[in-house]
SETOR-342597 format. One record per residue (C-alpha): residue number from 1; residue in one letter; x, y, z. Coordinates in Angstrom, 3 decimals. Layout:
residues N
[node NUM,A,[X,Y,Z]]
...
end
This chain:
residues 415
[node 1,M,[22.588,0.913,-4.789]]
[node 2,N,[25.210,-0.930,-6.836]]
[node 3,D,[27.496,-1.069,-3.778]]
[node 4,I,[24.664,-2.576,-1.767]]
[node 5,Y,[24.086,-5.258,-4.403]]
[node 6,K,[27.807,-6.023,-4.616]]
[node 7,Y,[27.965,-6.457,-0.873]]
[node 8,L,[24.989,-8.831,-0.850]]
[node 9,Q,[26.509,-10.839,-3.684]]
[node 10,S,[29.715,-11.171,-1.658]]
[node 11,L,[27.785,-13.161,0.928]]
[node 12,N,[27.593,-16.887,0.282]]
[node 13,E,[24.183,-17.282,-1.364]]
[node 14,F,[24.362,-21.062,-1.409]]
[node 15,K,[25.813,-21.771,2.005]]
[node 16,F,[23.471,-23.777,4.220]]
[node 17,D,[24.686,-23.509,7.805]]
[node 18,F,[22.179,-25.331,9.964]]
[node 19,S,[22.104,-23.267,13.117]]
[node 20,L,[19.800,-20.480,14.272]]
[node 21,D,[22.240,-19.079,16.843]]
[node 22,R,[23.761,-16.401,14.611]]
[node 23,I,[20.532,-14.918,13.320]]
[node 24,K,[18.958,-14.980,16.779]]
[node 25,K,[21.927,-13.041,18.179]]
[node 26,I,[21.677,-10.387,15.474]]
[node 27,L,[17.911,-10.079,15.950]]
[node 28,K,[18.451,-9.633,19.693]]
[node 29,Y,[20.935,-6.819,19.045]]
[node 30,L,[18.230,-5.200,16.875]]
[node 31,N,[15.569,-5.607,19.608]]
[node 32,N,[13.820,-8.480,17.806]]
[node 33,P,[12.052,-6.567,15.025]]
[node 34,Q,[10.073,-9.733,14.118]]
[node 35,N,[7.960,-9.218,17.243]]
[node 36,N,[6.342,-6.025,15.968]]
[node 37,F,[3.731,-7.583,13.671]]
[node 38,K,[1.528,-10.646,13.287]]
[node 39,V,[3.122,-13.487,11.322]]
[node 40,I,[1.873,-16.237,9.028]]
[node 41,H,[4.726,-18.691,8.444]]
[node 42,I,[4.644,-20.904,5.321]]
[node 43,T,[6.649,-23.955,4.304]]
[node 44,G,[6.082,-26.800,1.835]]
[node 45,S,[7.703,-28.622,-1.058]]
[node 46,N,[5.552,-26.863,-3.664]]
[node 47,G,[3.089,-24.002,-3.623]]
[node 48,K,[4.404,-22.040,-0.660]]
[node 49,G,[5.329,-18.982,-2.725]]
[node 50,T,[1.989,-18.864,-4.509]]
[node 51,V,[0.043,-19.355,-1.263]]
[node 52,A,[2.074,-16.523,0.274]]
[node 53,H,[1.169,-14.223,-2.636]]
[node 54,F,[-2.513,-15.192,-2.488]]
[node 55,L,[-2.637,-14.399,1.235]]
[node 56,S,[-0.773,-11.131,0.828]]
[node 57,S,[-3.204,-10.021,-1.868]]
[node 58,I,[-6.190,-10.886,0.339]]
[node 59,F,[-4.859,-8.963,3.343]]
[node 60,V,[-3.985,-5.926,1.228]]
[node 61,N,[-7.466,-6.081,-0.290]]
[node 62,A,[-8.889,-6.239,3.249]]
[node 63,G,[-7.074,-3.034,4.205]]
[node 64,Y,[-4.189,-4.458,6.260]]
[node 65,K,[-0.713,-3.049,5.756]]
[node 66,T,[1.036,-6.254,4.691]]
[node 67,G,[4.634,-7.407,4.453]]
[node 68,L,[5.599,-10.283,2.156]]
[node 69,Y,[8.922,-12.135,2.332]]
[node 70,T,[9.578,-14.769,-0.354]]
[node 71,S,[12.507,-16.289,-2.234]]
[node 72,P,[14.300,-16.575,-4.515]]
[node 73,H,[14.038,-13.482,-6.668]]
[node 74,L,[14.052,-13.402,-10.456]]
[node 75,I,[15.654,-10.062,-11.310]]
[node 76,D,[15.821,-7.645,-8.369]]
[node 77,V,[16.620,-8.786,-4.821]]
[node 78,R,[13.916,-6.419,-3.559]]
[node 79,E,[11.323,-8.789,-5.046]]
[node 80,R,[11.861,-10.795,-1.867]]
[node 81,I,[10.630,-8.004,0.412]]
[node 82,K,[7.349,-6.333,-0.467]]
[node 83,I,[5.033,-3.901,1.269]]
[node 84,D,[1.412,-4.124,0.122]]
[node 85,N,[2.630,-6.229,-2.838]]
[node 86,K,[5.076,-3.551,-4.025]]
[node 87,L,[8.862,-3.741,-3.951]]
[node 88,V,[10.314,-2.185,-0.824]]
[node 89,N,[11.499,1.404,-1.336]]
[node 90,K,[15.188,1.504,-2.385]]
[node 91,K,[16.259,3.921,0.348]]
[node 92,I,[14.545,1.944,3.088]]
[node 93,F,[16.064,-1.276,1.748]]
[node 94,N,[19.542,0.295,1.575]]
[node 95,D,[19.287,1.733,5.076]]
[node 96,C,[18.280,-1.623,6.530]]
[node 97,V,[21.041,-3.478,4.661]]
[node 98,L,[23.654,-1.011,5.950]]
[node 99,L,[22.372,-1.311,9.510]]
[node 100,V,[22.529,-5.112,9.452]]
[node 101,K,[25.973,-4.934,7.839]]
[node 102,K,[27.184,-2.620,10.610]]
[node 103,I,[25.841,-4.864,13.381]]
[node 104,T,[27.261,-8.070,11.894]]
[node 105,E,[30.697,-6.472,11.441]]
[node 106,N,[30.738,-4.893,14.899]]
[node 107,K,[29.727,-8.142,16.561]]
[node 108,N,[31.862,-10.267,14.208]]
[node 109,I,[28.961,-12.501,13.280]]
[node 110,K,[28.874,-13.742,9.689]]
[node 111,L,[25.406,-14.388,8.324]]
[node 112,T,[24.607,-16.339,5.181]]
[node 113,Y,[22.936,-14.503,2.303]]
[node 114,F,[19.490,-15.794,3.231]]
[node 115,E,[19.936,-15.105,6.940]]
[node 116,F,[21.058,-11.567,6.175]]
[node 117,L,[18.049,-10.838,3.936]]
[node 118,T,[15.691,-12.373,6.492]]
[node 119,V,[16.928,-9.905,9.119]]
[node 120,V,[16.608,-7.065,6.586]]
[node 121,A,[13.012,-8.106,5.859]]
[node 122,F,[12.100,-8.039,9.563]]
[node 123,L,[13.654,-4.576,9.922]]
[node 124,V,[11.819,-3.272,6.863]]
[node 125,F,[8.501,-4.604,8.126]]
[node 126,K,[9.047,-3.003,11.541]]
[node 127,R,[10.002,0.362,10.045]]
[node 128,Q,[7.066,0.289,7.658]]
[node 129,Q,[4.749,-0.619,10.545]]
[node 130,V,[3.115,-3.539,8.788]]
[node 131,K,[0.231,-5.151,10.657]]
[node 132,I,[0.794,-8.628,9.282]]
[node 133,A,[3.743,-10.326,7.567]]
[node 134,I,[3.596,-13.386,5.332]]
[node 135,I,[6.903,-15.195,5.757]]
[node 136,E,[7.947,-17.948,3.338]]
[node 137,V,[10.497,-20.520,4.509]]
[node 138,G,[13.615,-20.762,2.354]]
[node 139,L,[14.575,-24.418,2.882]]
[node 140,G,[12.943,-27.025,5.084]]
[node 141,G,[11.831,-25.562,8.388]]
[node 142,R,[13.729,-26.698,11.472]]
[node 143,Y,[16.937,-24.759,10.780]]
[node 144,D,[15.611,-22.279,8.257]]
[node 145,A,[16.556,-18.672,9.020]]
[node 146,T,[12.868,-17.729,9.172]]
[node 147,N,[12.245,-20.236,11.993]]
[node 148,V,[13.047,-17.827,14.806]]
[node 149,D,[10.960,-16.882,17.822]]
[node 150,Y,[7.901,-14.798,16.944]]
[node 151,K,[5.857,-13.112,19.633]]
[node 152,N,[2.805,-12.855,17.372]]
[node 153,K,[2.776,-15.860,15.066]]
[node 154,I,[-0.903,-16.487,14.313]]
[node 155,L,[-0.669,-19.436,11.916]]
[node 156,S,[1.753,-21.846,10.263]]
[node 157,I,[1.086,-23.474,6.891]]
[node 158,I,[2.513,-26.581,5.217]]
[node 159,T,[1.418,-26.508,1.573]]
[node 160,S,[2.672,-29.941,0.474]]
[node 161,I,[5.276,-32.629,1.087]]
[node 162,D,[7.352,-34.130,-1.698]]
[node 163,L,[10.895,-35.424,-2.142]]
[node 164,E,[13.155,-32.375,-2.426]]
[node 165,H,[16.557,-31.286,-1.131]]
[node 166,T,[16.935,-34.844,0.115]]
[node 167,N,[20.641,-34.318,0.863]]
[node 168,Y,[19.599,-31.719,3.473]]
[node 169,L,[16.093,-32.730,4.586]]
[node 170,G,[16.107,-36.530,4.414]]
[node 171,K,[15.454,-39.291,1.926]]
[node 172,T,[11.770,-39.912,2.697]]
[node 173,K,[8.615,-37.820,2.847]]
[node 174,K,[8.301,-38.606,6.551]]
[node 175,L,[11.771,-37.216,7.283]]
[node 176,I,[11.058,-34.134,5.173]]
[node 177,L,[7.777,-33.562,7.006]]
[node 178,L,[9.590,-33.859,10.342]]
[node 179,E,[11.852,-31.004,9.231]]
[node 180,K,[9.032,-28.805,7.958]]
[node 181,E,[6.609,-29.302,10.866]]
[node 182,K,[9.165,-27.750,13.202]]
[node 183,I,[7.852,-24.312,12.207]]
[node 184,I,[4.528,-25.094,13.895]]
[node 185,G,[5.671,-24.948,17.511]]
[node 186,D,[2.743,-24.633,19.931]]
[node 187,G,[0.429,-22.874,17.480]]
[node 188,F,[-2.138,-23.890,14.896]]
[node 189,A,[-1.308,-25.000,11.362]]
[node 190,V,[-3.055,-25.575,8.042]]
[node 191,C,[-1.531,-28.612,6.343]]
[node 192,N,[-2.635,-29.599,2.846]]
[node 193,I,[-1.408,-33.166,2.962]]
[node 194,K,[-3.442,-36.147,1.745]]
[node 195,E,[-1.223,-39.153,2.567]]
[node 196,K,[-2.859,-40.880,5.542]]
[node 197,R,[0.395,-41.844,7.237]]
[node 198,L,[1.683,-38.260,7.109]]
[node 199,K,[-1.639,-36.885,8.353]]
[node 200,K,[-1.589,-39.345,11.245]]
[node 201,L,[1.935,-38.254,12.120]]
[node 202,L,[0.915,-34.589,12.207]]
[node 203,V,[-2.107,-35.335,14.380]]
[node 204,K,[0.068,-37.407,16.709]]
[node 205,L,[2.510,-34.506,17.057]]
[node 206,H,[0.066,-31.596,17.208]]
[node 207,G,[-3.391,-32.989,17.880]]
[node 208,R,[-6.353,-30.803,17.048]]
[node 209,K,[-4.123,-27.842,16.234]]
[node 210,I,[-3.789,-29.194,12.676]]
[node 211,L,[-6.393,-28.161,10.110]]
[node 212,F,[-6.695,-30.134,6.878]]
[node 213,P,[-8.430,-28.295,3.991]]
[node 214,Q,[-10.144,-31.517,2.890]]
[node 215,D,[-12.126,-31.474,6.151]]
[node 216,L,[-13.646,-28.096,5.284]]
[node 217,F,[-13.768,-27.808,1.500]]
[node 218,E,[-14.180,-29.992,-1.571]]
[node 219,I,[-13.323,-29.267,-5.203]]
[node 220,K,[-16.397,-29.911,-7.354]]
[node 221,K,[-15.121,-28.767,-10.720]]
[node 222,T,[-12.139,-27.029,-12.276]]
[node 223,I,[-12.607,-25.204,-15.567]]
[node 224,F,[-9.408,-24.508,-17.474]]
[node 225,K,[-9.320,-21.352,-19.584]]
[node 226,Q,[-6.543,-19.697,-21.557]]
[node 227,D,[-6.465,-16.795,-19.082]]
[node 228,G,[-6.703,-18.789,-15.850]]
[node 229,L,[-8.814,-21.211,-13.850]]
[node 230,E,[-12.361,-21.188,-12.580]]
[node 231,I,[-12.714,-23.430,-9.531]]
[node 232,L,[-16.036,-24.510,-8.067]]
[node 233,I,[-15.745,-25.442,-4.395]]
[node 234,T,[-18.251,-26.540,-1.779]]
[node 235,S,[-17.763,-25.803,1.900]]
[node 236,K,[-18.661,-28.045,4.809]]
[node 237,N,[-22.034,-26.311,5.105]]
[node 238,S,[-22.718,-26.959,1.379]]
[node 239,E,[-22.083,-23.366,0.320]]
[node 240,L,[-20.915,-23.135,-3.317]]
[node 241,I,[-17.854,-20.943,-3.820]]
[node 242,K,[-16.696,-19.867,-7.267]]
[node 243,V,[-13.024,-18.899,-7.342]]
[node 244,K,[-11.284,-17.313,-10.312]]
[node 245,T,[-7.536,-17.059,-10.638]]
[node 246,K,[-5.172,-15.766,-13.319]]
[node 247,M,[-2.857,-18.663,-12.516]]
[node 248,L,[-2.987,-21.485,-15.082]]
[node 249,E,[-1.617,-24.565,-13.346]]
[node 250,L,[-4.148,-27.078,-12.091]]
[node 251,I,[-2.207,-27.376,-8.826]]
[node 252,Q,[-3.611,-23.944,-7.962]]
[node 253,T,[-6.806,-25.702,-6.854]]
[node 254,K,[-4.829,-27.154,-3.959]]
[node 255,N,[-3.253,-23.785,-3.158]]
[node 256,V,[-6.664,-22.092,-3.180]]
[node 257,L,[-8.029,-24.650,-0.694]]
[node 258,T,[-5.061,-23.964,1.578]]
[node 259,V,[-5.743,-20.225,1.442]]
[node 260,L,[-9.484,-20.596,2.081]]
[node 261,T,[-8.772,-22.800,5.096]]
[node 262,A,[-6.239,-20.310,6.476]]
[node 263,I,[-8.665,-17.382,6.226]]
[node 264,H,[-11.485,-19.511,7.662]]
[node 265,F,[-9.319,-20.231,10.719]]
[node 266,L,[-8.218,-16.603,11.158]]
[node 267,N,[-11.790,-15.376,10.974]]
[node 268,K,[-13.006,-17.974,13.451]]
[node 269,R,[-10.151,-18.116,15.962]]
[node 270,K,[-8.068,-14.923,15.574]]
[node 271,N,[-10.779,-12.258,15.336]]
[node 272,F,[-10.247,-11.357,11.696]]
[node 273,H,[-13.248,-10.233,9.670]]
[node 274,I,[-12.383,-10.898,6.037]]
[node 275,N,[-15.508,-11.419,3.948]]
[node 276,D,[-15.935,-13.725,0.945]]
[node 277,K,[-15.848,-10.910,-1.607]]
[node 278,T,[-12.506,-9.665,-0.240]]
[node 279,I,[-11.078,-13.187,-0.334]]
[node 280,L,[-12.228,-13.919,-3.890]]
[node 281,T,[-11.074,-10.532,-5.193]]
[node 282,G,[-7.676,-10.982,-3.543]]
[node 283,I,[-7.205,-14.381,-5.173]]
[node 284,E,[-8.372,-13.124,-8.567]]
[node 285,K,[-5.918,-10.195,-8.454]]
[node 286,T,[-2.944,-12.402,-7.675]]
[node 287,F,[-0.391,-13.046,-10.400]]
[node 288,V,[2.892,-14.745,-9.546]]
[node 289,P,[5.419,-14.589,-12.420]]
[node 290,C,[6.877,-17.774,-13.865]]
[node 291,R,[4.455,-20.216,-12.233]]
[node 292,F,[3.558,-21.447,-15.689]]
[node 293,T,[2.856,-17.971,-17.024]]
[node 294,K,[2.811,-16.864,-20.651]]
[node 295,H,[5.440,-14.417,-21.858]]
[node 296,K,[4.499,-11.697,-24.335]]
[node 297,K,[6.703,-13.469,-26.896]]
[node 298,G,[4.485,-16.533,-26.708]]
[node 299,Y,[6.504,-19.051,-24.703]]
[node 300,Y,[5.644,-20.212,-21.179]]
[node 301,L,[7.839,-19.872,-18.088]]
[node 302,S,[7.754,-22.384,-15.240]]
[node 303,V,[10.001,-22.558,-12.188]]
[node 304,A,[8.780,-26.096,-11.385]]
[node 305,H,[11.924,-27.957,-10.331]]
[node 306,N,[10.989,-31.129,-8.428]]
[node 307,P,[9.112,-34.205,-9.689]]
[node 308,A,[5.675,-33.306,-8.283]]
[node 309,A,[5.837,-29.771,-9.670]]
[node 310,I,[7.130,-30.947,-13.054]]
[node 311,E,[4.250,-33.415,-13.274]]
[node 312,Q,[1.713,-30.648,-12.652]]
[node 313,M,[3.473,-28.349,-15.114]]
[node 314,L,[3.303,-31.024,-17.807]]
[node 315,K,[-0.426,-31.604,-17.221]]
[node 316,T,[-1.107,-27.904,-17.734]]
[node 317,A,[1.149,-27.714,-20.777]]
[node 318,R,[-0.684,-30.653,-22.325]]
[node 319,L,[-4.062,-28.961,-21.743]]
[node 320,I,[-2.809,-25.951,-23.698]]
[node 321,A,[-0.981,-27.841,-26.429]]
[node 322,G,[-3.619,-30.517,-26.972]]
[node 323,N,[-2.023,-33.194,-29.142]]
[node 324,K,[0.603,-30.794,-30.471]]
[node 325,R,[4.274,-30.839,-29.609]]
[node 326,I,[5.659,-29.438,-26.352]]
[node 327,V,[9.250,-28.224,-26.585]]
[node 328,Y,[10.717,-28.017,-23.094]]
[node 329,I,[13.940,-26.054,-22.585]]
[node 330,Y,[15.368,-27.512,-19.398]]
[node 331,S,[18.257,-27.199,-17.002]]
[node 332,S,[18.693,-27.942,-13.338]]
[node 333,L,[20.726,-27.506,-10.195]]
[node 334,K,[22.781,-30.410,-8.850]]
[node 335,D,[20.480,-31.327,-5.982]]
[node 336,K,[17.419,-32.137,-8.125]]
[node 337,D,[16.080,-35.620,-8.778]]
[node 338,I,[16.620,-35.537,-12.537]]
[node 339,N,[15.917,-39.247,-13.003]]
[node 340,S,[12.412,-38.902,-11.572]]
[node 341,I,[11.892,-35.754,-13.633]]
[node 342,F,[12.969,-37.471,-16.863]]
[node 343,R,[10.791,-40.455,-15.995]]
[node 344,I,[7.780,-38.127,-15.803]]
[node 345,L,[8.680,-36.356,-19.045]]
[node 346,S,[9.121,-39.697,-20.832]]
[node 347,K,[5.427,-40.485,-20.306]]
[node 348,D,[4.471,-37.700,-22.711]]
[node 349,K,[4.761,-39.050,-26.257]]
[node 350,N,[4.971,-35.685,-28.021]]
[node 351,I,[7.564,-33.800,-26.013]]
[node 352,F,[10.970,-32.609,-27.205]]
[node 353,V,[13.500,-31.562,-24.567]]
[node 354,I,[16.322,-29.099,-25.205]]
[node 355,L,[19.006,-29.363,-22.534]]
[node 356,T,[20.845,-26.142,-21.775]]
[node 357,Q,[23.325,-24.888,-19.188]]
[node 358,I,[22.775,-22.577,-16.204]]
[node 359,N,[25.598,-20.181,-15.405]]
[node 360,N,[25.654,-20.980,-11.712]]
[node 361,E,[28.053,-22.753,-9.372]]
[node 362,R,[25.296,-25.177,-8.294]]
[node 363,A,[24.249,-26.070,-11.844]]
[node 364,I,[24.275,-29.695,-12.889]]
[node 365,D,[26.795,-30.543,-15.588]]
[node 366,I,[25.242,-30.705,-19.049]]
[node 367,E,[26.954,-34.031,-19.747]]
[node 368,K,[25.248,-35.567,-16.713]]
[node 369,L,[21.883,-34.312,-17.953]]
[node 370,K,[22.576,-35.792,-21.372]]
[node 371,K,[23.714,-39.122,-19.928]]
[node 372,N,[20.550,-39.474,-17.851]]
[node 373,I,[17.968,-38.327,-20.401]]
[node 374,V,[19.185,-40.934,-22.900]]
[node 375,K,[18.070,-43.696,-20.508]]
[node 376,Y,[14.456,-42.574,-20.863]]
[node 377,C,[14.328,-42.467,-24.669]]
[node 378,I,[13.177,-38.840,-24.724]]
[node 379,K,[13.667,-36.918,-27.957]]
[node 380,H,[16.212,-34.256,-27.137]]
[node 381,K,[18.992,-31.971,-28.280]]
[node 382,V,[21.729,-30.154,-26.380]]
[node 383,E,[22.331,-26.431,-26.792]]
[node 384,I,[24.495,-24.951,-24.046]]
[node 385,D,[23.727,-21.332,-24.981]]
[node 386,N,[20.327,-20.414,-23.515]]
[node 387,F,[19.229,-18.049,-26.261]]
[node 388,K,[20.342,-20.355,-29.032]]
[node 389,A,[18.270,-23.011,-27.266]]
[node 390,L,[15.214,-20.776,-27.647]]
[node 391,K,[15.916,-20.244,-31.359]]
[node 392,L,[16.177,-24.003,-31.758]]
[node 393,A,[12.896,-24.440,-29.873]]
[node 394,Y,[11.072,-22.174,-32.352]]
[node 395,K,[12.338,-24.371,-35.179]]
[node 396,L,[11.267,-27.573,-33.478]]
[node 397,K,[7.890,-26.658,-32.016]]
[node 398,K,[5.938,-26.752,-35.305]]
[node 399,D,[2.448,-25.620,-34.247]]
[node 400,G,[2.997,-26.574,-30.600]]
[node 401,I,[4.210,-24.643,-27.556]]
[node 402,I,[7.501,-23.823,-25.833]]
[node 403,V,[8.021,-24.106,-22.084]]
[node 404,I,[11.195,-22.887,-20.383]]
[node 405,G,[11.897,-24.198,-16.909]]
[node 406,G,[13.576,-26.410,-14.372]]
[node 407,S,[15.186,-23.627,-12.384]]
[node 408,F,[14.708,-19.996,-11.362]]
[node 409,Y,[18.219,-19.404,-12.678]]
[node 410,L,[17.266,-20.426,-16.200]]
[node 411,V,[13.789,-18.864,-16.259]]
[node 412,N,[15.017,-15.421,-15.186]]
[node 413,R,[17.004,-15.105,-18.414]]
[node 414,F,[13.793,-15.081,-20.449]]
[node 415,I,[11.521,-12.765,-18.465]]
end
């Protein structure tokens, strides 16, 4: 297994090569394994991973053998490829990696890290004979490795649009949407987007094949509890739906609406028969690590890394902390909009930020973080060592709370 991991690490994890030719060739050599199961394809600036997990849990609860492909992972690369919400078996994973390795070497086609794992996921799902696969986009949509031809794609989902990866996807929300909507093709899509101009653009491009959750459901009340949320929702026919989730962030209300709309469509148009109890139980069972989740040692972990997600994280943290201090241990990758993030953090008058360093080639330089945070008059300290940063946080928090976040690559050190 160690040799397998070493080989995967030798691939360029952070290379973005915007072409689908290579992966399509490899899939063709493997007889297009992605055509052996139904597919739900999910993109979005925020929420796509959580929506994918919610849907997977619902389908497993409904009795479907379900594949789930998400990224990135926190500890074990097999977290990306799950069967019925469990890590893929090591032997099956190894066998599929070795097969893809053999094909790529024989055909002299070099795949990126993400492309390679995407092919492995499709192979695993075929071998495990899954009935439905939930596939999360890695970056964008148009040229993402997951945006290949699927014989049985039953639905696409766009969870949200926000400014992210602007150096790759474009400088405006419209440009980013135009990248992400390319996963839709000729099929139907659920798009949880509220901006009128973006909604109009989607309707112009896809007509009545776009479903907006706001047309079917309305949030009546959200009750925040220490162990999760209770969300009261009304449907178009005035039915009251009470949803419970173990997830704490208020943004989960939006994700839940996306999921309810997706299942509503599949029941109505794709001959699924998933009842309300199965849906609600699936959502309630779902727990996605590090989406503002509490560690046994008392601190909170959040992988929120763009302005919209940081804003939602801070709202939830403030609900928990009340008027007490929030100590936020933060670091970031180079491509993040740190000025917008610091602007959001500066609005909270009882926050203390500890800047720390990620050991990663894409990490932003600590001096740049320090230079930018000063402009926003945020109380802060710098501690390059991650674990010393946590010790410092315990000293500074008084009777408040500690949140660690900004990047998967920082959060995974504290799981």
